[in-house]
N, C-alpha and C positions, 0 to 999 in steps of 0.2 A: 588610177591613171594620172601620169605626171605630164604637165603641159608647160610650154615656154614659147616665147616669141623672140626670134632672132632677127637682127637687122644687118643687112649686108652693105658694105661699102666697097667700091663707089657706085654699084649698080642701083642702090636705093631699094632693092627688093626686100621684102620682109617674109619671114618663114614662121609658120605656126607648126610646132612639133608636139605631138601628144602620144604617149606610150599606150599601146594597145595590149589587151589580154590576148592570150593564144586563141581563145574562142572568137573574139572580135576580129582578129587578123584572118582567121580561117573563113569567117563569113564574108569579109570584104574581099578576100582573094577571089571569090567567085564572081565579084562585080568588077573585076579589074583585068587589065591586059599587060603583058610584060613590056618593059622598056629595055632595049638592047644595052649591053655593057659596053663601055668605052675602054677597051684594054690599053690602048696607047696612053690615054689620060691617066689610068691607074699607074702604069709604069713610070710616067714622068712625075706624077704626083708623089708617089712613094720615094722616088729618087730625090726629089726636091726636099722632102721632109728630112731624109737622111743627111743631105748636104748641109741643111740649116740646123741640124741637131734638134729637130722638133719631133722626130719619130717616136711614138709611144710603143714600147714593146707590148707583147700580149698581156703580161701581168699588169702593166700600167694602164692599158686600155680597158681591160676587164674591170679592174677596181674603180676606174673612173666612171664607166657606165653604171656599175653597181651603185656607186655613191649617188648618182643622179636618179636612177630609175628602179633600183632594187634588184632582186635576183633575176638571172637570165631565164628565158623561156626554157621549158623542159625538153622541147623537141629540137634542140640544136643537132645538126647533122652528125651522125656517128663517125668517128675516126678522123675526118678531115676538118671538123668544126667543133668548137668547145663552148661557145656562147652565142646567144641569139636574142636580139631585141627588135621588136617590130613597132612601127609608129604610123600614125596618120600624119601626113605632111601636107600642109596647104601653102603653096607659093603664091604670095600676093604680088600681082603684077598688073599695072594699069587699072587699079581699082577692081580687079577680079581675083578671086581665090581659086587656084587650080589644084585639085586634090590628087594626092598620090599615096600609095603605100610605100613606106621606107623600111628596109630590112638592114640592120647593122649587125654584122657578125664577123667571125674570123673564118678564113678558108685556107687550108694548107699553110698556116703560119703567118698570114697577112690579113690586115683589115679589109673588109668589103662593105660596100654600100650599094644595095640594089633597089630599084624602083619598079613600081607597077602603076599604070594609069588607072584611076578610078573613074568609072562611068558616072556621069551626072544626069539626073532626071530631066534637066532642061539645059539647052545650049552646050552641047558636047563639044562644039568647036573651040571653046576656051581651052580645052586640053592641049590642042595643037600649038598654042602660043608659047608653051614652055619647051625650049629646045634642049637637046642633049647637052650643049655647052652650058646652058643655064643650070641644069642639074649638076654639072661638074662644079659650077660656081657655088652651089649649095654645099656640096661635099667639102670644099675648101673652107667655107664659112663655118660649117658645123664642126669640122676637125679643130679649127682654132678655138671653138667653144670647149671642146674636150681638153685641149691643152691647158686652157685657163683653169678648168676644173681640176685637172691633175696637179697643177701648181698649188691649188688651194688645199689639196689633201695629201700631197706627197710626203710631208714630214709627220703626218699622223700615224700612230701605231695601228697596225692591222693584224688580224689573226693569221697565223701560219696556214697556208693552203698551197696546193699545187694542182695543176691540171695537165693532162697529157694529150697531145696530138699524135695520133697513130701514124698518119701519113701526111707529110714526112715525119719521122720521129722527132718530136719536140716536147720538152718539159718546161713548164713555166709556173711561176707562183710568187709568193711573198714569204720571206724568212728573215727574221732579225733585222728589219729595216731595209732589206734588199728586194727590189723588184727584179726577179731573175727570169731569164729565158735561155734555155740551152738546146742546141741542135745536135743531133747524133747521126753517125753514119749508118747505124743499124738499130733495129729494135732491141737486140741483145745489149748493146751499149746503154740504151735508155733504161732498160730494166735494171742493169747494174747500178746506175746512178740513182734510180728510184729507191732501190733497197737501202741505200745509205742516206736518204733524204730525211733529215730530222731537224727541228729547230735547235739551234745551239743554246738558246736560253729557255728556261721554263718558268 
């Protein structure tokens, strides 16, 4: 289990993030309830990253997460998702720690961060003090953490690899110093590209 403490500015909130095993995540899932996704936030968030040149493509994001936490969970969603990392997240606010499950994964070619509220044995009202907007603040803080980690590893050599998103057809990976991501109009086009995908250097 990998743990770290993040500090947010200017809110002053701190976040404790701890990687969970698949078994731990499944157990805590039964003690939690879903938090609705903020689709408008995601659209604006991703557009802002693109505009600032901060967007990590799938290869960059996957290798960044792997460098921090190890291999992806085995039960990433088939077809539309290729990696999955689950965490215990504690948001420290006004001297209280509000626990959540955090799921970081890719879906249809884009990064996603989903939350579930964890039930507490005492004083469940503390859960309600974390708003959806504050969860969005965490996503922004956490993504900046991932950007800093990518900057630390981007010039390191990595093993050749590729991963395939079936829907929509996307191929991404690392080859000869390039973090590549390619989108295709059809599955046939992807398979043609896949047949010729080899590292140029041995």
